[in-house]
N, C-alpha and C positions, 0 to 999 in steps of 0.2 A: 585964820583962812580955814571954813570949812573943806573935808575932805569931801571930795564929789562920788557920787556913788554914777552907774550906769545901770540903771534896770531895767530888764527888756520880759516881754510875756508877746504869745501869738493869738489870732482875734481870727477871727474863722472868714472874714470880710473886712475889707480899706469902708468900707461904713464905718463898722464895728470898731477899728482901731482908730478912723476921726474924732469918733465921737469920744472913746476913750481918752485921746488924748488931748482933746482941748476937757475935757473935763479936767484932766490931771493941771492942765495949764489955770482955766479959770482957780482951781479949789489951790492955787499957789501948792503944788507939793512935786512940781519937778518948772525947774529952768526952761527946757527945750526938751521936745517930743520929737522924733523923724520916725518917721513910718517906710515900711520896703514891704512892696508886692513880692511877690513871685519865690515862698521858703515854700521848699517841702518836705512838709515832716511827715516823720518815719517813726509811728508809736506801737507802745502796748496796750489797749484799753479793754477792759472788760474780757480779757483773756484771748483776744484778736491781736491779733494787726494789723494799722489802720495807714495809708498811705494818702494824706491830704494835705493840700493848697491850702497854704494858710498868709498870714502878714503879719510882719515882723515891726513891734513899739519897742524902741530904745526911748526911754525918759533918762534925760541928767537931771541928777537931784544933788542935795546937801547929804549926806552922813544923817546927819543930823534928823533929816525927813523917813527916813527907813521906817520906821514901823507905821509911821502915816500913811505911806503911799504903800506900801503893802500892804495895807486893812484895806486902803480903797480899793486897791486892783480887786480884792481877792470879795469885794461887797459888791462891785459895777462890772466885773467879766462877765459875760456870754457863755463862760467854759463853767461847767461845777468843780472842776480841781483848775487853775489856771494854771501853768508855769508861768514863775516869777523867781 
């Protein structure tokens, strides 16, 4: 049996999270995706501190899928530098 990973990323809206989650399932890169709203993120970007509401996406996948899911998220995420 493959080891299981939970890959997380944050997105700006529920719609963006639903879209990316559906794509991960459609591409068979994740077996299950869970989406949780109401996440508050505090981070530094371009030299300033930001405080934004975000949506957390958690994708359950096999360890063997790591490179594929990481590349897919980077290519399809609305953020310039997504947290993965």
